[in-house]
N, C-alpha and C positions, 0 to 999 in steps of 0.2 A: 574454266573451259567446258566442263560437263555438269556444272551446276551443284557439285559437291565436292568436297576435298577428299581425295584418295590417299589415304593414309597406308603408303606401301608396307610398313612394318606390321600394320594391324592384318593387312591382307595376307600377308607371308606367313604370319603366326597363324592364322586360320587354317590354310593352305597346309602347312606344317602339321598341325593336329589332325586336320582331316587325312592327309596322306598317310600319318602313323597308324591310325584307326583302320584304313582301309589296307595298309601293308599287313596289319596283323591279321585282320579277318581274312586276308588272302592266303593265310596259311591252313584255314580250317577246311577246305577241300581235300588237301594232302592229310590232314589229320584224319579224317573220316575215311579217306581211301586205304590208309594204313590199318586203320582200324578194323574195317570191313575185309581186309586182304586174308584169305586163308592160306597163303602160301608162303614161301620164305622171304618174300618180297627181294628177290635176286634182282630184278631190274631197277632197284632203287639203290642209288650209289651211297653204301655207309660212310666213305671217305669224305663225300661231298657234305653230308649231313653233320659230320662229326667236327669238319673244318667250319661250316658255318656256325655251329654251337659255340664253337670256340671263339670265333670272331665276334659273335655276338656278345659273349661273356665280357671281351675287352672293351666292347662298345660301352656295356652297362657300367663296367668299372671307371671306365672314363667319365661316363655322365656322372656317376657318384662322387668321384673323387675330384675331378678337375672342371667339369663343365659347371655343373650344379643347376642346370635349368631343369627346372620340375618337369616339363612336359617332355623334354628328351629324356630324362630319368623313366619317367613312366611308358613311354614308347618303347625304349629299350629293355626294360623290365618285362613288359607285355611280349615283346618280340622273343627275349629270351627263353621266356616260359613256353611260347609257341614252337620255337626250333627244338626246345629240349624235349618236349612231348613227340615230336616228329621222330627225333633219334632214339627215345627211348621204345616208342611203337616198332620202329625200324629194328632195334637191337631184339627185342621180343620176339617179333615175327621170324627173324633170322635165326636166333638161338634157342628160343624157349618155346614157341608156340607148338611145334610138333611133340614134344615132351610133355607138355601140358594137354594135349588133344590125347595122345596114346594113353595117358594115365587117366583119363577120364573114360577112353573106351574100355579101359582095362576094368576099371570100376564099374561100369555098366554091365560086364560081361561076369562081374564077380571074380575076375582074374587077378589075384592080388600080385602076382610073379612077372606080371609085365610079358605074359606069353611063354614064359621059360618053365619047364618042368622042373620039379624038384629031385634030386637023386638022393 
């Protein structure tokens, strides 16, 4: 009808791979935003990113153990890396960034006691 044979399996395979690449690339703006955020990132829900990371870990395990499709394994692995980076940056911002910032400021001032006076 169209002059060429449409193989829907091949089309879906290419679309599936492309969607996986685009989906993983979609995490880049969030990673950059969390990397550049100088606050505690309180407006980013820690519970949500924890759930997404756990969910993706299950998907990756399923891909490895049950599915076995190399493209699915690769996409889930890349997605797991991306969501794990987001979660790690969020935890860092929330719980460690201020500590590191304060220590660096103390070091620049030559203050080894963190602003506390010795008795």
